[in-house]
C-alpha positions in Angstrom: 112.6 104.1 80.4 111.0 105.6 83.5 112.1 109.1 82.6 110.5 108.8 79.2 107.2 107.5 80.7 107.2 110.5 83.1 108.0 113.0 80.4 105.7 111.7 77.6 103.2 109.2 78.8 101.9 110.7 82.1 100.7 113.9 80.6 98.8 112.0 77.9 97.3 109.5 80.4 96.2 112.4 82.6 94.4 114.1 79.8 92.9 110.8 78.7 91.5 110.0 82.1 90.2 113.6 82.5 88.4 113.2 79.1 87.0 109.8 80.0 85.6 111.0 83.4 83.9 113.9 81.6 82.0 111.7 79.2 78.3 111.2 79.6 77.4 108.1 77.6 75.1 105.2 78.2 77.0 102.5 80.1 75.8 99.6 78.0 76.9 101.1 74.6 80.2 100.0 73.2 81.9 103.3 74.0 80.3 103.2 77.5 81.6 99.7 78.2 85.1 100.8 76.9 85.2 103.9 79.0 84.1 102.0 82.1 86.7 99.4 81.5 89.4 102.0 81.1 88.4 103.9 84.2 88.4 100.7 86.3 92.0 100.0 85.3 93.3 103.4 86.2 95.2 102.2 89.3 97.1 99.5 87.3 97.9 101.9 84.5 99.3 104.5 86.9 101.4 101.8 88.6 102.8 100.9 85.1 103.7 104.6 84.7 105.6 104.7 88.0 107.6 101.5 87.5 109.9 101.5 84.4 110.4 97.7 84.7 106.7 96.8 84.1 105.6 96.0 80.6 102.4 97.5 79.2 101.0 94.1 78.2 101.6 90.4 78.8 102.1 89.4 75.1 105.3 87.5 75.7 103.7 85.2 78.3 100.5 84.9 76.2 102.6 83.8 73.2 104.4 81.1 75.4 101.1 79.6 76.7 99.2 79.7 73.4 100.4 76.3 72.2 99.2 74.8 75.4 95.8 76.3 75.0 95.6 75.0 71.4 96.7 71.6 72.7 93.9 71.5 75.2 91.4 71.9 72.4 93.1 69.3 70.3 92.9 66.7 73.2 89.1 66.6 72.7 89.7 65.1 69.3 92.2 62.5 70.4 89.8 59.7 70.0 90.2 58.2 73.4 91.9 58.7 76.8 95.1 56.9 75.7 95.4 59.1 72.5 94.9 62.2 74.6 97.6 61.1 77.1 100.0 60.5 74.2 99.3 63.9 72.7 99.9 65.5 76.1 103.2 63.6 76.4 104.4 64.9 73.0 103.4 68.5 73.8 105.3 68.2 77.1 108.3 66.7 75.4 108.5 69.4 72.7 107.9 72.2 75.1 110.6 71.0 77.4 113.1 70.6 74.5 112.3 74.1 73.3 112.8 75.6 76.8 116.2 73.9 77.1 117.3 74.9 73.5 117.4 71.2 72.5 116.4 70.2 68.9 113.8 67.6 69.6 114.0 66.0 66.2 117.7 65.1 66.7 
């Protein structure tokens, strides 16, 4: 993985950062905001290129916590504190069962 990043990704990233640094755009335009964001994350991206074990994104973790975030929104509509507590208990139960490869409905 690391050798592929060094061979293919680093030259592309170098050219992309060179291009971004040459751009003269208004900072509050959409492209200006995007270029500024990109340039502020150069250090992290270059670290990713050096370390073959790092993933380019955190999608696997985001996917694992999404149900919890959705649950938080649902608690607002639980009706009362007891209902919210019961919903939280069920979310915890199902999440724990899933993490331990247990079929919760059995």
